[in-house]
C-alpha positions as CSV (number, residue, x, y, z in Angstrom):
1,M,-28.8,-7.4,7.4
2,D,-30.9,-4.6,9.3
3,A,-30.0,-2.5,11.9
4,N,-31.3,0.7,13.5
5,V,-30.5,3.1,16.3
6,K,-32.9,4.7,19.2
7,W,-32.8,7.9,20.5
8,H,-32.3,8.3,24.3
9,G,-32.2,12.5,24.4
10,K,-29.3,14.7,24.1
11,M,-27.0,12.4,21.9
12,S,-27.4,9.4,23.4
13,F,-28.6,6.2,21.5
14,T,-28.6,2.3,21.0
15,G,-28.0,0.6,18.3
16,S,-29.0,-2.8,17.9
17,A,-28.9,-5.2,14.4
18,D,-30.4,-8.4,13.5
19,S,-28.3,-10.5,16.4
20,G,-30.4,-8.5,19.4
21,F,-27.7,-7.0,20.8
22,Q,-27.3,-3.4,21.8
23,V,-24.3,-0.9,22.0
24,P,-24.7,2.2,23.2
25,L,-23.6,5.4,21.1
26,G,-22.8,8.6,22.4
27,T,-20.6,11.7,21.5
28,D,-18.0,14.3,23.5
29,P,-19.9,17.2,25.7
30,V,-18.3,19.6,22.8
31,V,-21.1,18.7,20.5
32,G,-23.9,18.2,23.0
33,G,-23.3,14.5,24.3
34,D,-22.5,12.3,27.5
35,N,-19.7,10.6,26.7
36,D,-22.0,7.6,27.2
37,G,-20.9,5.5,24.3
38,F,-19.2,4.5,21.2
39,K,-18.8,7.3,18.7
40,P,-19.9,5.6,15.4
41,L,-16.7,6.0,13.8
42,E,-15.0,4.2,16.4
43,L,-17.0,1.4,15.8
44,M,-16.3,1.2,11.9
45,A,-13.2,1.1,13.3
46,I,-13.8,-2.0,15.8
47,S,-15.8,-3.2,13.3
48,L,-12.6,-3.4,10.7
49,A,-10.3,-5.0,13.3
50,G,-12.7,-7.1,14.5
51,C,-13.5,-8.8,11.0
52,T,-10.1,-9.2,9.8
53,A,-9.1,-10.5,13.7
54,M,-11.7,-13.2,13.6
55,D,-11.2,-14.3,9.5
56,V,-7.0,-14.6,10.6
57,I,-7.5,-16.5,13.8
58,S,-9.9,-18.8,12.0
59,I,-7.5,-19.1,9.8
60,L,-4.4,-19.5,11.8
61,K,-6.8,-22.5,13.9
62,K,-7.1,-24.3,10.6
63,K,-3.8,-24.5,9.8
64,R,-2.9,-25.7,13.4
65,Q,-1.1,-23.2,14.7
66,D,-0.3,-22.8,18.5
67,I,-1.7,-19.4,19.3
68,T,-2.0,-18.4,22.8
69,D,-2.5,-14.6,22.8
70,F,-3.9,-12.7,19.3
71,R,-4.7,-8.9,18.6
72,V,-5.3,-6.4,16.0
73,D,-4.9,-3.0,16.2
74,V,-6.5,-0.5,13.8
75,H,-4.9,3.2,13.9
76,T,-6.7,5.6,11.5
77,E,-5.9,8.8,10.2
78,R,-8.8,11.3,9.7
79,A,-9.3,14.4,7.3
80,N,-9.3,17.7,8.9
81,E,-12.2,18.7,7.2
82,H,-16.0,17.5,7.5
83,P,-17.2,15.3,7.0
84,R,-13.7,14.0,8.8
85,V,-13.6,10.5,6.8
86,F,-10.9,8.2,7.3
87,T,-8.2,8.7,5.1
88,S,-5.7,5.7,6.2
89,A,-5.3,3.3,7.9
90,I,-2.7,1.1,9.3
91,I,-3.6,-2.7,10.8
92,D,-1.2,-4.3,13.5
93,Y,-1.6,-8.2,14.1
94,R,0.1,-9.2,17.1
95,V,0.6,-13.2,17.2
96,V,1.6,-15.1,20.4
97,G,2.2,-18.6,20.3
98,H,4.8,-21.7,19.9
99,S,6.7,-22.1,17.1
100,V,4.2,-19.9,14.7
101,N,4.7,-20.3,10.8
102,E,5.6,-16.2,9.4
103,K,4.3,-17.6,6.1
104,A,0.9,-19.4,8.2
105,V,0.6,-15.7,9.4
106,V,1.1,-14.0,5.9
107,R,-0.9,-16.1,4.0
108,A,-4.4,-15.8,6.7
109,I,-3.6,-12.0,6.4
110,E,-3.5,-11.9,2.5
111,L,-6.7,-14.2,2.8
112,S,-8.5,-12.0,5.1
113,A,-7.3,-8.7,3.0
114,K,-8.2,-10.4,-0.4
115,S,-11.0,-13.2,0.3
116,Y,-13.2,-13.2,3.5
117,C,-13.3,-9.7,5.4
118,P,-16.0,-7.9,3.9
119,A,-15.4,-4.9,5.9
120,Q,-11.3,-4.5,5.1
121,G,-12.8,-5.4,1.3
122,M,-15.0,-1.9,1.1
123,L,-13.2,0.1,3.1
124,A,-9.8,-0.8,1.2
125,Q,-11.9,0.7,-1.9
126,V,-11.6,4.5,-0.2
127,F,-8.6,4.6,1.8
128,P,-5.1,2.7,1.2
129,M,-4.1,0.7,4.5
130,R,-0.8,-0.8,5.8
131,L,-1.0,-4.3,7.2
132,R,1.7,-4.9,9.7
133,Y,2.6,-8.3,12.0
134,Q,5.1,-9.2,14.9
135,I,5.2,-12.7,15.8
136,F,5.8,-13.5,19.2
137,E,7.6,-16.6,21.0
138,D,5.3,-17.9,24.0
139,P,7.8,-18.5,26.7
140,G,5.4,-19.7,29.0
141,E,6.5,-17.5,31.6
142,G,7.9,-14.4,31.2
143,E,7.6,-12.1,28.4
144,P,6.8,-13.1,25.0
145,Q,9.9,-12.9,22.6
146,M,9.8,-11.1,18.9
147,V,10.9,-13.9,16.4
148,A,9.3,-12.2,13.0
149,S,7.8,-8.9,12.2
150,G,6.9,-7.5,8.3
151,E,4.0,-6.4,6.2
152,Y,2.0,-7.9,4.0
153,L,2.0,-5.5,1.1
154,G,-0.3,-7.6,-1.3
155,E,0.3,-7.6,-5.1
């Protein structure tokens, strides 16, 4: 895979890769930016969330789970000193559907963490990650009701 960033002045860039899509990169005015794009570490967190989300939803579909809504949230902590690397992460999976099987969700999270998600596999070697999940029943009308929650602890 090849990627590049093109500078547009100040601290503004456009990033692209083999796919041809582009993403704006920027930073805060305090460090010379215009707040006109993603900060690079935000993209790392989004990459982590997106990578595992694509795995988990794909696996749940293959397991014929009736998913109506799905979200992955990533919360990272960073070191206080430069280079201010990520020091830990919590990945929260929110699964909404009809009669979703908790074992299927846990297995999908496990497969993503151990076998499929390169972003998670790479970053997990550098800092610890907690993998939590919540499963909600979709009533069709009204707010989904939580039916299960837990944490995948690995081995």
